[in-house]
C-alpha positions, -999 to 999 in steps of 0.1 A, spaced: -327 -572 799 -347 -557 771 -384 -550 776 -395 -577 752 -373 -604 769 -384 -592 804 -421 -593 796 -418 -626 779 -399 -641 808 -424 -628 833 -454 -639 813 -441 -674 809 -433 -676 846 -468 -663 853 -484 -689 830 -464 -715 849 -482 -705 881 -457 -679 895 -482 -653 908 -455 -628 918 -440 -629 883 -474 -625 867 -481 -594 889 -448 -579 878 -457 -588 842 -490 -569 844 -474 -539 861 -446 -536 835 -470 -543 807 -493 -515 819 -465 -490 817 -457 -502 782 -494 -501 771 -498 -466 786 -471 -453 764 -485 -472 734 -520 -458 739 -509 -423 748 -494 -419 714 -526 -429 698 -549 -409 720 -529 -377 722 -561 -357 718 -578 -376 746 -553 -382 774 -580 -387 800 -591 -419 782 -557 -436 783 -560 -451 818 -594 -467 812 -581 -482 780 -550 -495 797 -572 -512 823 -595 -527 797 -565 -540 777 -549 -555 808 -582 -573 816 -583 -586 780 -547 -597 782 -555 -616 814 -586 -632 798 -567 -640 766 -534 -652 782 -541 -687 770 -538 -675 733 -502 -664 738 -477 -685 719 -442 -685 733 -426 -680 699 -444 -647 693 -433 -613 706 -453 -604 738 -454 -568 728 -469 -576 694 -495 -598 710 -504 -572 736 -504 -544 710 -529 -564 689 -552 -567 719 -547 -530 727 -556 -520 691 -588 -540 693 -598 -522 725 -589 -489 710 -609 -496 679 -639 -506 701 -635 -474 721 -633 -452 689 -664 -469 674 -683 -464 706 -671 -428 708 -681 -422 672 -715 -436 678 -721 -414 708 -710 -383 689 -730 -394 659 -763 -394 678 -764 -357 672 -759 -361 634 -789 -377 617 -779 -404 592 -806 -419 570 -787 -450 561 -763 -455 590 -766 -493 591 -757 -496 554 -729 -471 558 -712 -488 587 -718 -523 574 -701 -516 541 -672 -498 556 -667 -526 582 -668 -553 555 -645 -533 532 -621 -528 561 -621 -565 569 -615 -574 533 -587 -549 530 -571 -563 562 -574 -598 548 -559 -588 514 -530 -569 531 -523 -599 553 -521 -622 522 -498 -598 505 -476 -594 536 -472 -632 539 -456 -632 504 -427 -610 517 -396 -624 534 -396 -619 572 -369 -592 569 -394 -571 550 -427 -583 564 -419 -579 601 -406 -543 598 -437 -533 579 -460 -549 604 -443 -534 635 -434 -499 621 -462 -492 597 -491 -512 611 -485 -513 648 -468 -479 650 -437 -490 668 -405 -470 664 -375 -483 644 -356 -488 676 -384 -509 692 -388 -530 660 -351 -536 658 -351 -548 694 -381 -572 688 -369 -586 655 -332 -588 662 -325 -567 631 -303 -537 631 -320 -503 629 -308 -497 594 -320 -532 584 -355 -523 597 -355 -491 576 -343 -509 545 -368 -537 552 -397 -512 554 -385 -494 522 -379 -525 501 -410 -543 515 -433 -514 506 -417 -512 472 -423 -549 467 -459 -546 479 -465 -517 455 -452 -538 426 -474 -568 436 -505 -545 438 -496 -531 403 -493 -565 389 -526 -576 404 -543 -545 390 -530 -552 355 -541 -589 359 -576 -578 370 -579 -554 340 -572 -583 317 -541 -568 303 -521 -593 283 -489 -576 293 -479 -565 328 -459 -533 332 -423 -536 324 -396 -527 349 -391 -494 330 -428 -486 336 -424 -490 374 
């Protein structure tokens, strides 16, 4: 049984009051999260275990938000990413105490709001793509999963995942170009030859 199917089965059993299955779910998920976070914290391997534990606690506290139709790994990765972002922000603040910034509040407020706006815009653009393009981009490019992992989660072949990423990114670039021309008030969008 693939990791996605096994985790999903164990989580659903756990949510249905099977304590042993829930314990196995947490144990298997911790190994999966450890690998996920180790890739992102290669320069700080000592921090991985703490983040795994924080993520497992958050998964436990947020288990009511899991929807059975969504991949367990994507849901858990999203939680892990939030924990990682919190840790990175906290770490940056601690290191930044040695660097005086005159307008730190303004600097962080604008970058946070711009990042949130960018995430919202990207989400809207991604929703315009068909699943065979959107899902590979979300898993491979945004979540950092491998092509093999993405193929396993989505049920697409590995080559379909690669093609989906390529075509999806190309389609997104075209949409962004069209939006840019529209915002500039151009009466004519670029032709296919211009692209």
